C-alpha positions as CSV (number, residue, x, y, z in Angstrom):
1,M,75.6,70.7,57.4
2,L,71.5,68.9,57.3
3,L,72.2,68.1,60.5
4,D,73.5,71.4,61.7
5,W,71.6,73.7,60.8
6,A,68.6,71.3,62.1
7,F,69.5,71.3,65.3
8,G,71.8,74.9,65.7
9,E,69.3,77.0,63.9
10,R,66.4,75.3,63.9
11,G,66.6,74.1,67.5
12,L,66.0,70.2,67.0
13,H,66.3,67.7,69.6
14,R,66.4,64.5,67.3
15,V,66.2,64.0,63.8
16,E,64.7,60.3,62.3
17,W,66.0,58.6,59.2
18,Q,63.1,56.3,57.7
19,C,64.0,54.0,55.3
20,R,63.2,50.6,53.8
21,A,65.2,47.7,55.6
22,D,66.9,46.1,52.4
23,N,68.0,50.0,50.9
24,T,71.7,49.4,51.7
25,R,72.7,52.7,50.7
26,S,70.3,54.7,52.8
27,I,71.8,52.7,55.6
28,A,75.3,53.5,55.0
29,V,74.2,57.3,55.3
30,A,72.7,56.7,58.1
31,G,75.4,54.9,59.6
32,R,77.9,57.9,58.3
33,L,75.9,60.7,59.6
34,G,76.1,58.8,63.5
35,M,72.5,57.9,63.3
36,T,71.3,54.4,65.5
37,L,68.8,52.3,64.6
38,E,66.0,52.1,66.8
39,G,63.6,50.0,65.0
40,Q,62.3,48.0,62.0
41,L,58.9,48.0,61.3
42,R,57.4,45.1,59.6
43,Q,55.9,45.0,56.2
44,A,55.0,49.0,57.0
45,W,55.9,50.6,53.5
46,L,54.0,49.1,50.9
47,N,55.3,49.9,47.4
48,G,54.8,48.4,43.9
49,G,51.9,46.3,45.3
50,T,54.2,44.3,48.0
51,F,54.7,45.1,51.8
52,H,58.5,45.8,52.8
53,D,59.8,46.4,56.1
54,K,61.1,50.1,57.1
55,H,64.0,51.0,59.4
56,I,63.8,53.7,61.8
57,W,67.5,55.4,62.1
58,A,67.7,58.4,64.7
59,I,70.3,60.8,65.7
60,L,70.0,63.1,69.0
61,A,71.2,66.6,69.0
62,A,73.7,65.5,72.4
63,E,75.4,62.8,70.1
64,H,75.4,65.0,66.7
65,R,77.5,67.5,69.6
66,A,79.5,64.7,70.6
67,G,80.8,62.9,67.3
């Protein structure tokens, strides 16, 4: 529903999802939403004094409509 709103009501062209690379549940949600993994930023997320890798996922309006 949120993607429908973002693309339909707000007119967005692209929606991005960022999460830690070791967050398997968040990665699973991105996959279920039809998003594509666009890259991994190494040690881009500082949490508790430790740097973690970050995934960048995205879906375009045309991909969402087609899916």
